[in-house]
C-alpha positions as CSV (number, residue, x, y, z in Angstrom):
1,M,31.6,176.0,26.1
2,T,34.0,176.4,23.3
3,N,37.5,177.9,24.4
4,G,39.6,178.3,28.0
5,Q,37.8,181.7,28.7
6,D,34.3,181.0,28.8
7,F,34.8,177.3,29.5
8,F,32.0,176.8,32.6
9,E,33.4,173.8,35.1
10,S,31.6,172.7,37.7
11,D,32.4,169.7,39.8
12,E,30.4,167.6,37.4
13,I,32.8,168.7,34.3
14,S,35.9,168.9,36.0
15,S,35.6,165.1,37.0
16,L,34.8,164.3,33.3
17,I,37.3,166.5,32.3
18,K,40.0,165.2,34.6
19,R,39.2,161.5,33.5
20,G,39.1,162.7,30.0
21,L,42.6,163.7,30.1
22,F,44.1,160.8,32.1
23,Y,42.9,158.1,29.6
24,A,43.8,160.8,26.6
25,R,47.2,161.2,28.0
26,A,47.6,157.5,28.4
27,G,46.7,157.0,24.4
28,V,43.6,155.7,24.7
29,P,41.4,157.1,21.9
30,L,38.0,158.9,23.4
31,N,34.4,158.7,22.5
32,F,32.1,161.5,24.0
33,Q,28.0,160.0,22.9
34,G,24.9,161.7,23.6
35,A,22.0,163.6,22.7
36,A,22.4,166.9,20.5
37,G,23.0,169.8,22.8
38,L,25.0,168.4,25.6
39,G,28.1,170.2,25.0
40,K,30.1,167.2,23.7
41,T,32.0,169.1,21.1
42,S,33.0,171.7,23.7
43,I,34.1,169.1,26.4
44,A,36.3,167.1,23.2
45,L,37.9,170.5,22.0
46,E,38.5,171.3,25.8
47,I,40.4,168.3,26.7
48,A,42.1,168.6,23.2
49,R,43.4,172.2,24.6
50,R,44.7,171.1,27.8
51,L,47.0,168.4,26.0
52,G,48.8,171.2,24.8
53,R,49.2,170.6,21.5
54,K,48.0,171.5,18.0
55,V,44.2,170.8,17.7
56,S,42.6,170.0,13.9
57,V,39.0,169.4,13.7
58,M,37.2,167.2,11.2
59,T,33.3,166.7,11.4
60,G,31.5,163.7,10.1
61,N,29.0,163.5,7.1
62,D,27.6,160.9,5.0
63,W,29.3,162.6,1.9
64,L,32.9,161.5,3.4
65,G,34.7,158.9,1.9
66,S,38.0,157.2,3.0
67,D,39.9,159.7,0.9
68,D,39.0,162.1,2.7
69,L,40.6,160.4,6.0
70,I,43.4,159.6,4.0
71,G,44.7,162.2,1.7
72,K,43.6,162.4,-2.4
73,E,45.2,163.9,-5.5
74,V,43.9,167.9,-5.7
75,G,45.7,168.7,-8.8
76,Q,48.5,168.4,-11.2
77,S,51.8,171.1,-11.8
78,T,53.6,171.0,-14.8
79,H,57.0,172.6,-15.1
80,S,58.5,173.6,-18.4
81,V,62.3,174.5,-19.3
82,V,63.5,176.3,-22.6
83,D,67.2,176.5,-22.9
84,K,68.3,179.3,-25.3
85,Y,72.0,179.7,-24.6
86,I,72.5,178.8,-28.3
87,Q,70.7,181.0,-30.7
88,R,69.7,178.9,-33.1
89,V,69.4,176.0,-31.0
90,R,66.0,175.7,-28.8
91,R,65.6,172.7,-26.1
92,S,62.8,172.1,-24.0
93,E,61.5,170.0,-21.1
94,A,58.7,169.4,-19.5
95,S,57.4,167.6,-16.6
96,L,54.0,166.7,-15.4
97,R,53.8,166.5,-11.4
98,Y,50.8,165.2,-9.3
99,D,49.5,167.1,-6.2
100,W,48.7,165.4,-3.2
101,E,47.2,166.5,-0.1
102,A,47.4,164.4,3.3
103,S,44.2,164.5,5.7
104,L,43.8,166.2,8.6
105,L,44.1,162.6,10.2
106,A,47.1,162.0,8.2
107,E,49.1,165.4,9.3
108,A,47.9,164.9,12.6
109,M,49.1,161.4,12.7
110,R,52.3,162.6,11.4
111,D,53.3,165.7,13.4
112,G,51.8,164.7,16.7
113,H,48.5,167.0,16.8
114,T,45.3,165.8,18.6
115,L,42.4,165.4,16.1
116,V,39.4,166.0,17.2
117,Y,36.7,164.3,15.0
118,D,33.1,165.4,15.4
119,E,30.1,163.6,15.0
120,F,31.8,160.6,13.8
121,T,29.0,158.6,13.2
122,R,27.9,160.6,10.7
123,S,30.3,159.4,8.0
124,S,29.8,156.0,6.5
125,A,31.0,153.1,8.4
126,K,33.2,152.5,4.6
127,A,34.9,155.4,5.6
128,N,35.5,155.1,9.0
129,G,37.0,151.7,8.4
130,I,40.3,153.7,7.8
131,L,40.4,154.1,11.5
132,L,40.6,150.1,12.2
133,S,44.8,150.5,12.3
134,V,45.0,154.2,13.5
135,L,43.5,153.3,16.5
136,E,45.0,149.6,16.7
137,E,48.1,150.1,15.4
138,G,49.0,153.6,15.0
139,V,49.1,153.0,11.4
140,L,47.4,155.1,8.4
141,I,47.8,153.1,5.1
142,T,47.0,154.0,1.5
143,T,47.5,151.9,-1.8
144,D,47.3,155.3,-3.5
145,R,50.7,155.5,-5.4
146,L,50.3,159.0,-5.5
147,A,50.4,159.2,-1.8
148,D,53.5,160.9,-0.2
149,A,53.7,157.5,1.8
150,A,52.0,154.1,1.7
151,K,52.3,154.0,5.7
152,I,52.2,156.9,8.1
153,E,53.2,156.0,11.7
154,A,51.7,158.2,14.5
155,H,53.8,160.4,16.2
156,H,54.0,159.7,19.7
157,N,52.2,162.7,21.0
158,F,49.0,161.8,18.5
159,R,45.5,161.6,20.1
160,I,42.4,161.6,18.9
161,I,38.9,162.2,20.7
162,L,35.5,161.4,19.0
163,T,32.3,162.3,19.6
164,S,29.1,161.3,18.3
165,N,25.1,160.5,18.6
166,P,22.9,157.8,19.4
167,H,22.9,155.5,16.8
168,D,18.9,156.0,16.8
169,Y,19.4,159.4,15.8
170,A,18.0,160.6,11.9
171,G,21.9,160.8,9.7
172,V,23.7,158.5,12.3
173,N,25.5,155.1,10.7
174,Q,25.9,152.3,13.4
175,S,29.6,152.3,14.1
176,P,31.3,148.7,13.6
177,D,32.0,147.4,16.9
178,A,35.2,146.5,15.9
179,L,35.7,150.4,15.9
180,L,33.9,151.2,19.2
181,D,36.1,148.1,21.0
182,R,39.1,150.5,19.9
183,M,38.3,153.3,22.2
184,L,36.9,154.6,25.5
185,T,33.4,155.7,25.5
186,F,31.8,158.4,27.7
187,R,28.2,158.1,27.1
188,L,26.6,161.3,28.3
189,T,23.4,162.4,29.8
190,R,22.2,165.9,30.4
191,F,24.4,167.7,33.3
192,G,22.3,169.1,36.3
193,M,20.6,171.8,36.7
194,E,23.0,174.3,38.8
195,T,25.8,173.2,36.0
196,E,23.6,173.7,32.5
197,A,22.9,177.3,34.9
198,G,26.6,178.0,34.6
199,I,27.2,177.3,31.3
200,V,24.4,179.6,29.8
201,K,26.1,182.4,32.1
202,A,29.6,181.7,31.0
203,R,28.3,181.5,27.3
204,T,25.7,184.2,27.4
205,G,26.7,187.0,30.2
206,V,23.5,186.8,31.6
207,S,23.1,187.3,35.3
208,A,23.2,183.8,37.3
209,Q,19.8,184.8,38.4
210,M,18.2,184.5,35.0
211,S,20.5,182.0,33.6
212,R,18.7,179.6,36.3
213,R,15.5,180.8,35.6
214,I,16.0,179.9,32.1
215,V,17.3,176.6,32.9
216,M,14.4,176.1,34.9
217,L,12.1,176.8,32.6
218,V,12.6,175.0,29.8
219,R,13.8,171.7,31.9
220,H,9.9,172.3,33.1
221,L,8.3,172.5,29.8
222,Q,10.8,169.4,28.8
223,A,9.0,167.7,31.4
224,L,5.9,168.8,30.3
225,D,6.1,167.9,26.3
226,G,7.9,164.6,27.2
227,P,11.1,163.2,26.3
228,D,10.6,163.8,22.5
229,A,10.6,167.2,22.9
230,D,13.6,169.2,21.9
231,H,14.5,171.3,24.8
232,S,18.2,170.5,25.1
233,M,20.6,173.3,26.6
234,R,21.2,174.9,23.4
235,A,17.3,176.1,23.1
236,G,18.2,177.9,26.6
237,L,21.5,178.9,25.3
238,M,19.3,180.5,22.5
239,I,17.2,182.0,24.9
240,A,20.0,183.6,27.0
241,R,21.7,185.1,24.0
242,I,18.4,187.0,22.9
243,V,17.3,188.0,26.4
244,A,21.2,189.0,27.1
245,V,20.9,191.4,23.7
246,R,17.5,192.8,25.1
247,Q,18.8,193.4,29.2
248,R,21.8,195.7,27.2
249,T,18.9,198.6,26.7
250,N,15.7,197.6,28.7
251,P,14.6,195.3,31.6
252,I,13.0,192.0,30.8
253,S,9.3,191.4,31.5
254,D,7.9,188.1,32.2
255,A,5.5,188.4,29.3
256,L,8.5,189.0,27.1
257,L,10.5,186.2,28.2
258,A,7.6,183.9,27.7
259,Q,7.5,185.1,24.3
260,I,10.9,184.5,23.6
261,V,10.5,181.0,24.9
262,T,7.6,180.5,22.9
263,D,9.2,181.3,19.8
264,V,12.3,179.7,20.5
265,L,10.7,176.4,21.2
266,N,8.1,176.1,18.8
267,G,10.6,176.5,16.0
268,R,11.8,173.2,17.6
269,G,8.8,171.3,17.1
270,A,7.2,172.0,20.4
271,T,3.2,173.7,20.4
272,L,3.5,176.2,23.3
273,S,1.4,179.3,24.0
274,P,3.0,182.2,25.6
275,S,0.2,182.0,27.9
276,Q,1.2,178.3,29.1
277,I,5.2,179.5,29.2
278,A,3.9,182.5,31.5
279,R,1.9,179.9,33.5
280,A,4.9,177.5,33.4
281,L,7.0,180.2,34.7
282,E,5.1,180.3,38.0
283,A,5.0,176.5,38.5
284,A,8.4,176.3,37.7
285,G,8.6,178.5,41.0
286,Q,9.9,181.5,39.3
287,T,9.0,184.9,41.1
288,K,7.9,187.8,38.7
289,R,10.2,190.4,38.3
290,G,10.5,192.5,35.3
291,N,14.4,192.5,35.5
292,S,16.4,190.0,36.8
């Protein structure tokens, strides 16, 4: 779900996109919050694309500082002039200039772009504090004397869309209430099975039957392993990509599918055997077919 060509849109997703576009066009900052593997970033990028402006993307990280949101000095330039107009008289002049690099946020505000700030709660609360005046008054302020301007006022076309994980996720910082109060947060949960199967098909090229089979199997194993198991849609996408490559030249048997699922899910913390997966294929209501 990363661009207009492979973005799958069910009624479930269409409703979310339409509401997001409505609020974004009204100038409301959006935050798509939810667990990993739900497609938050893809939805944010799709809304940004449909706004019809240039899209900039930045990703939160714990090393991100205030200067990454405002701008920073990136070096110095020296300019020298030597005057040799008269043979025995030489005059030289040198000037030193500090080079300033505007942040993606500053550029988006100045030029009226849409900024997608992905996983913004992985950045520190101190760094994100810069956003308070941006979201409330549409103003980015810096006290650095080297900055191009002490204050940048947002272009009327500027929009910002954020994504975040719940605060109990590892590596996620608590976002100040004052910041959350300035945006509209969509709290996402897992899409329905048919929507998820449609996304897997669109992203990987496997058949509708195979994509549905993979999604049903992953969901069934999620129910068996409990809520702490990482059997997200991302796992289903990885399985489907492997299956798609295999099916270009050979049919895929249930035994091979079981092995692929075992390897993918065990790599995410599960403790499953191919025989357990094979039984799960039957328990999930799948038919035994060598090629779907």
